[in-house]
N, CA, C and O atoms as a printed pandas DataFrame, in Angstrom:
     atom_number atom_name residue_name chain_id  residue_number  x_coord  y_coord  z_coord
0              1         N          MET        A               1   67.634   92.771   94.822
1              2        CA          MET        A               1   68.893   92.081   94.616
2              3         C          MET        A               1   69.899   92.457   95.705
3              4         O          MET        A               1   70.644   91.611   96.198
4              5         N          LYS        A               2   69.906   93.742   96.070
5              6        CA          LYS        A               2   70.818   94.193   97.113
6              7         C          LYS        A               2   70.530   93.463   98.427
7              8         O          LYS        A               2   71.452   93.036   99.121
8              9         N          ASN        A               3   69.267   93.324   98.757
9             10        CA          ASN        A               3   68.897   92.646   99.996
10            11         C          ASN        A               3   69.349   91.188   99.982
11            12         O          ASN        A               3   69.824   90.671  100.993
12            13         N          ALA        A               4   69.200   90.535   98.845
13            14        CA          ALA        A               4   69.615   89.135   98.729
14            15         C          ALA        A               4   71.129   88.998   98.883
15            16         O          ALA        A               4   71.608   88.076   99.544
16            17         N          LEU        A               5   71.876   89.910   98.276
17            18        CA          LEU        A               5   73.330   89.847   98.389
18            19         C          LEU        A               5   73.778   90.110   99.818
19            20         O          LEU        A               5   74.681   89.439  100.316
20            21         N          TRP        A               6   73.152   91.085  100.486
21            22        CA          TRP        A               6   73.495   91.346  101.879
22            23         C          TRP        A               6   73.163   90.151  102.764
23            24         O          TRP        A               6   73.875   89.869  103.728
24            25         N          ALA        A               7   72.078   89.449  102.433
25            26        CA          ALA        A               7   71.732   88.247  103.199
26            27         C          ALA        A               7   72.815   87.185  103.030
27            28         O          ALA        A               7   73.196   86.529  103.999
28            29         N          VAL        A               8   73.310   87.013  101.813
29            30        CA          VAL        A               8   74.379   86.045  101.555
30            31         C          VAL        A               8   75.652   86.440  102.300
31            32         O          VAL        A               8   76.298   85.589  102.912
32            33         N          VAL        A               9   76.014   87.708  102.256
33            34        CA          VAL        A               9   77.214   88.181  102.944
34            35         C          VAL        A               9   77.070   87.985  104.453
35            36         O          VAL        A               9   78.006   87.547  105.122
36            37         N          SER        A              10   75.909   88.308  104.973
37            38        CA          SER        A              10   75.673   88.157  106.407
38            39         C          SER        A              10   75.774   86.696  106.828
39            40         O          SER        A              10   76.402   86.388  107.840
40            41         N          LEU        A              11   75.171   85.806  106.072
41            42        CA          LEU        A              11   75.238   84.382  106.376
42            43         C          LEU        A              11   76.670   83.867  106.247
43            44         O          LEU        A              11   77.122   83.057  107.056
44            45         N          SER        A              12   77.370   84.338  105.237
45            46        CA          SER        A              12   78.768   83.950  105.055
46            47         C          SER        A              12   79.615   84.411  106.240
47            48         O          SER        A              12   80.475   83.673  106.720
48            49         N          ASN        A              13   79.368   85.624  106.703
49            50        CA          ASN        A              13   80.098   86.126  107.872
50            51         C          ASN        A              13   79.858   85.253  109.094
51            52         O          ASN        A              13   80.779   84.997  109.870
52            53         N          PHE        A              14   78.640   84.800  109.265
53            54        CA          PHE        A              14   78.305   83.946  110.403
54            55         C          PHE        A              14   79.005   82.597  110.299
55            56         O          PHE        A              14   79.588   82.113  111.269
56            57         N          ILE        A              15   78.942   81.998  109.120
57            58        CA          ILE        A              15   79.497   80.646  108.933
58            59         C          ILE        A              15   81.016   80.657  108.909
59            60         O          ILE        A              15   81.651   79.789  109.509
60            61         N          TYR        A              16   81.608   81.629  108.221
61            62        CA          TYR        A              16   83.054   81.630  108.005
62            63         C          TYR        A              16   83.798   82.656  108.857
63            64         O          TYR        A              16   84.958   82.965  108.588
64            65         N          ASN        A              17   83.137   83.179  109.874
65            66        CA          ASN        A              17   83.778   84.055  110.846
66            67         C          ASN        A              17   84.451   85.270  110.200
67            68         O          ASN        A              17   85.620   85.554  110.461
68            69         N          PHE        A              18   83.713   85.968  109.370
69            70        CA          PHE        A              18   84.131   87.232  108.762
70            71         C          PHE        A              18   85.348   87.124  107.843
71            72         O          PHE        A              18   86.163   88.044  107.774
72            73         N          LYS        A              19   85.465   86.002  107.143
73            74        CA          LYS        A              19   86.489   85.924  106.100
74            75         C          LYS        A              19   86.016   86.769  104.915
75            76         O          LYS        A              19   84.814   86.974  104.746
76            77         N          PRO        A              20   86.943   87.257  104.097
77            78        CA          PRO        A              20   86.557   88.149  102.996
78            79         C          PRO        A              20   85.565   87.507  102.020
79            80         O          PRO        A              20   85.679   86.329  101.680
80            81         N          VAL        A              21   84.606   88.298  101.586
81            82        CA          VAL        A              21   83.648   87.889  100.567
82            83         C          VAL        A              21   84.039   88.629   99.298
83            84         O          VAL        A              21   84.038   89.859   99.263
84            85         N          CYS        A              22   84.376   87.870   98.250
85            86        CA          CYS        A              22   84.858   88.469   97.005
86            87         C          CYS        A              22   84.011   88.042   95.819
87            88         O          CYS        A              22   83.398   86.975   95.831
88            89         N          VAL        A              23   83.982   88.876   94.808
89            90        CA          VAL        A              23   83.348   88.551   93.532
90            91         C          VAL        A              23   84.333   88.872   92.418
91            92         O          VAL        A              23   85.184   89.752   92.552
92            93         N          SER        A              24   84.203   88.152   91.331
93            94        CA          SER        A              24   84.995   88.402   90.139
94            95         C          SER        A              24   84.030   88.905   89.069
95            96         O          SER        A              24   83.055   88.230   88.740
96            97         N          VAL        A              25   84.304   90.095   88.528
97            98        CA          VAL        A              25   83.387   90.731   87.590
98            99         C          VAL        A              25   84.144   91.112   86.322
99           100         O          VAL        A              25   85.234   91.681   86.386
100          101         N          LEU        A              26   83.561   90.796   85.178
101          102        CA          LEU        A              26   84.165   91.217   83.913
102          103         C          LEU        A              26   84.243   92.735   83.860
103          104         O          LEU        A              26   83.320   93.429   84.288
104          105         N          LYS        A              27   85.347   93.246   83.332
105          106        CA          LYS        A              27   85.525   94.698   83.253
106          107         C          LYS        A              27   84.419   95.372   82.434
107          108         O          LYS        A              27   84.066   96.524   82.683
108          109         N          SER        A              28   83.882   94.649   81.465
109          110        CA          SER        A              28   82.844   95.217   80.609
110          111         C          SER        A              28   81.456   95.173   81.251
111          112         O          SER        A              28   80.499   95.685   80.670
112          113         N          ASN        A              29   81.330   94.584   82.415
113          114        CA          ASN        A              29   80.039   94.434   83.074
114          115         C          ASN        A              29   79.701   95.706   83.856
115          116         O          ASN        A              29   80.450   96.097   84.752
116          117         N          PRO        A              30   78.582   96.352   83.525
117          118        CA          PRO        A              30   78.208   97.564   84.251
118          119         C          PRO        A              30   77.852   97.314   85.723
119          120         O          PRO        A              30   77.692   98.266   86.487
120          121         N          ALA        A              31   77.729   96.069   86.117
121          122        CA          ALA        A              31   77.422   95.740   87.515
122          123         C          ALA        A              31   78.542   96.147   88.466
123          124         O          ALA        A              31   78.332   96.211   89.677
124          125         N          ILE        A              32   79.724   96.421   87.931
125          126        CA          ILE        A              32   80.830   96.885   88.775
126          127         C          ILE        A              32   80.383   98.104   89.580
127          128         O          ILE        A              32   80.673   98.196   90.773
128          129         N          ASN        A              33   79.688   99.027   88.949
129          130        CA          ASN        A              33   79.210  100.231   89.648
130          131         C          ASN        A              33   78.223   99.867   90.748
131          132         O          ASN        A              33   78.244  100.470   91.821
132          133         N          TRP        A              34   77.369   98.898   90.497
133          134        CA          TRP        A              34   76.398   98.450   91.500
134          135         C          TRP        A              34   77.113   97.838   92.705
135          136         O          TRP        A              34   76.777   98.134   93.851
136          137         N          TYR        A              35   78.098   96.984   92.435
137          138        CA          TYR        A              35   78.861   96.380   93.533
138          139         C          TYR        A              35   79.554   97.456   94.370
139          140         O          TYR        A              35   79.558   97.378   95.599
140          141         N          GLU        A              36   80.132   98.450   93.716
141          142        CA          GLU        A              36   80.790   99.529   94.455
142          143         C          GLU        A              36   79.788  100.314   95.301
143          144         O          GLU        A              36   80.088  100.715   96.426
144          145         N          LYS        A              37   78.620  100.524   94.757
145          146        CA          LYS        A              37   77.596  101.294   95.452
146          147         C          LYS        A              37   77.127  100.605   96.737
147          148         O          LYS        A              37   76.764  101.276   97.703
148          149         N          ILE        A              38   77.135   99.273   96.749
149          150        CA          ILE        A              38   76.626   98.570   97.932
150          151         C          ILE        A              38   77.718   98.120   98.887
151          152         O          ILE        A              38   77.423   97.475   99.893
152          153         N          GLY        A              39   78.973   98.443   98.598
153          154        CA          GLY        A              39   80.000   98.189   99.599
154          155         C          GLY        A              39   81.179   97.336   99.187
155          156         O          GLY        A              39   82.002   96.988  100.033
156          157         N          PHE        A              40   81.292   96.984   97.908
157          158        CA          PHE        A              40   82.463   96.246   97.442
158          159         C          PHE        A              40   83.522   97.232   96.962
159          160         O          PHE        A              40   83.203   98.306   96.453
160          161         N          GLU        A              41   84.775   96.855   97.130
161          162        CA          GLU        A              41   85.887   97.653   96.610
162          163         C          GLU        A              41   86.781   96.782   95.746
163          164         O          GLU        A              41   86.954   95.595   96.021
164          165         N          LYS        A              42   87.350   97.371   94.701
165          166        CA          LYS        A              42   88.265   96.637   93.834
166          167         C          LYS        A              42   89.548   96.344   94.594
167          168         O          LYS        A              42   90.150   97.234   95.194
168          169         N          VAL        A              43   89.962   95.063   94.557
169          170        CA          VAL        A              43   91.204   94.680   95.233
170          171         C          VAL        A              43   92.257   94.181   94.253
171          172         O          VAL        A              43   93.449   94.216   94.557
172          173         N          SER        A              44   91.834   93.719   93.083
173          174        CA          SER        A              44   92.764   93.251   92.047
174          175         C          SER        A              44   92.171   93.532   90.682
175          176         O          SER        A              44   90.957   93.457   90.489
176          177         N          THR        A              45   93.034   93.854   89.743
177          178        CA          THR        A              45   92.605   94.087   88.372
178          179         C          THR        A              45   93.417   93.187   87.446
179          180         O          THR        A              45   94.643   93.116   87.540
180          181         N          PHE        A              46   92.716   92.511   86.562
181          182        CA          PHE        A              46   93.347   91.621   85.594
182          183         C          PHE        A              46   92.968   92.077   84.192
183          184         O          PHE        A              46   92.282   93.084   84.021
184          185         N          GLU        A              47   93.413   91.340   83.208
185          186        CA          GLU        A              47   93.174   91.741   81.825
186          187         C          GLU        A              47   91.683   91.878   81.506
187          188         O          GLU        A              47   91.265   92.870   80.910
188          189         N          LYS        A              48   90.885   90.887   81.902
189          190        CA          LYS        A              48   89.471   90.890   81.524
190          191         C          LYS        A              48   88.496   91.064   82.684
191          192         O          LYS        A              48   87.301   91.259   82.463
192          193         N          HIS        A              49   88.988   90.998   83.902
193          194        CA          HIS        A              49   88.077   91.099   85.038
194          195         C          HIS        A              49   88.729   91.802   86.225
195          196         O          HIS        A              49   89.941   92.010   86.268
196          197         N          VAL        A              50   87.889   92.155   87.173
197          198        CA          VAL        A              50   88.359   92.716   88.438
198          199         C          VAL        A              50   87.851   91.837   89.573
199          200         O          VAL        A              50   86.799   91.208   89.461
200          201         N          VAL        A              51   88.601   91.801   90.657
201          202        CA          VAL        A              51   88.167   91.110   91.860
202          203         C          VAL        A              51   87.792   92.193   92.856
203          204         O          VAL        A              51   88.552   93.128   93.107
204          205         N          MET        A              52   86.596   92.042   93.419
205          206        CA          MET        A              52   86.088   93.020   94.363
206          207         C          MET        A              52   85.807   92.324   95.691
207          208         O          MET        A              52   85.351   91.181   95.722
208          209         N          GLN        A              53   86.084   93.027   96.781
209          210        CA          GLN        A              53   85.879   92.457   98.106
210          211         C          GLN        A              53   84.866   93.298   98.866
211          212         O          GLN        A              53   84.900   94.528   98.819
212          213         N          PHE        A              54   83.965   92.617   99.566
213          214        CA          PHE        A              54   82.979   93.330  100.368
214          215         C          PHE        A              54   83.625   93.848  101.637
215          216         O          PHE        A              54   84.314   93.111  102.342
216          217         N          MET        A              55   83.398   95.115  101.921
217          218        CA          MET        A              55   83.930   95.717  103.137
218          219         C          MET        A              55   82.865   95.598  104.223
219          220         O          MET        A              55   81.826   96.254  104.150
220          221         N          ASN        A              56   83.123   94.757  105.233
221          222        CA          ASN        A              56   82.113   94.403  106.232
222          223         C          ASN        A              56   81.540   95.592  106.990
223          224         O          ASN        A              56   80.411   95.523  107.475
224          225         N          ASN        A              57   82.283   96.665  107.100
225          226        CA          ASN        A              57   81.768   97.801  107.857
226          227         C          ASN        A              57   80.665   98.550  107.110
227          228         O          ASN        A              57   80.082   99.483  107.663
228          229         N          THR        A              58   80.366   98.167  105.874
229          230        CA          THR        A              58   79.345   98.872  105.115
230          231         C          THR        A              58   78.004   98.158  105.124
231          232         O          THR        A              58   77.029   98.689  104.593
232          233         N          ILE        A              59   77.927   96.968  105.714
233          234        CA          ILE        A              59   76.670   96.225  105.678
234          235         C          ILE        A              59   75.629   96.893  106.565
235          236         O          ILE        A              59   75.928   97.329  107.677
236          237         N          ASP        A              60   74.427   96.964  106.068
237          238        CA          ASP        A              60   73.322   97.546  106.813
238          239         C          ASP        A              60   72.837   96.504  107.815
239          240         O          ASP        A              60   72.433   95.410  107.423
240          241         N          THR        A              61   72.874   96.830  109.087
241          242        CA          THR        A              61   72.589   95.837  110.124
242          243         C          THR        A              61   71.173   95.281  110.055
243          244         O          THR        A              61   70.916   94.215  110.614
244          245         N          LYS        A              62   70.261   95.953  109.402
245          246        CA          LYS        A              62   68.909   95.402  109.321
246          247         C          LYS        A              62   68.861   94.162  108.424
247          248         O          LYS        A              62   67.855   93.453  108.403
248          249         N          TYR        A              63   69.933   93.900  107.689
249          250        CA          TYR        A              63   69.979   92.716  106.844
250          251         C          TYR        A              63   70.787   91.587  107.467
251          252         O          TYR        A              63   70.939   90.535  106.847
252          253         N          ASN        A              64   71.303   91.774  108.664
253          254        CA          ASN        A              64   72.017   90.712  109.341
254          255         C          ASN        A              64   71.048   89.632  109.795
255          256         O          ASN        A              64   69.931   89.925  110.221
256          257         N          PHE        A              65   71.476   88.405  109.703
257          258        CA          PHE        A              65   70.656   87.288  110.155
258          259         C          PHE        A              65   71.018   86.916  111.571
259          260         O          PHE        A              65   72.159   87.073  112.006
260          261         N          CYS        A              66   70.046   86.431  112.266
261          262        CA          CYS        A              66   70.288   85.870  113.596
262          263         C          CYS        A              66   69.831   84.419  113.521
263          264         O          CYS        A              66   68.650   84.137  113.316
264          265         N          LEU        A              67   70.772   83.510  113.686
265          266        CA          LEU        A              67   70.447   82.088  113.636
266          267         C          LEU        A              67   70.459   81.516  115.044
267          268         O          LEU        A              67   71.419   81.697  115.793
268          269         N          ASN        A              68   69.406   80.839  115.387
269          270        CA          ASN        A              68   69.346   80.154  116.672
270          271         C          ASN        A              68   69.605   78.691  116.426
271          272         O          ASN        A              68   68.804   78.014  115.781
272          273         N          ILE        A              69   70.714   78.196  116.933
273          274        CA          ILE        A              69   71.088   76.809  116.714
274          275         C          ILE        A              69   71.101   76.097  118.061
275          276         O          ILE        A              69   71.758   76.532  119.007
276          277         N          THR        A              70   70.368   75.008  118.124
277          278        CA          THR        A              70   70.340   74.216  119.326
278          279         C          THR        A              70   71.118   72.932  119.076
279          280         O          THR        A              70   70.770   72.143  118.197
280          281         N          LEU        A              71   72.153   72.734  119.842
281          282        CA          LEU        A              71   72.957   71.530  119.701
282          283         C          LEU        A              71   72.417   70.447  120.623
283          284         O          LEU        A              71   71.949   70.737  121.724
284          285         N          PRO        A              72   72.484   69.198  120.173
285          286        CA          PRO        A              72   71.964   68.101  121.001
286          287         C          PRO        A              72   72.771   67.912  122.273
287          288         O          PRO        A              72   72.462   67.031  123.075
């Protein structure tokens, strides 16, 4: 799962030029710890959920994608 999420973040960074990648997680969801472990940090807290943002400097470079695009 971690590899898949890093692939999504890497692709998002390529397409959207390193704009923030955020997730919204219910406070009762134990996945909050998993997100923190792989590089997300809490940026906002609400009544029932938290918003977490991926910190780009924590991505493992072996999961970065290299896309070769040939334009006509």
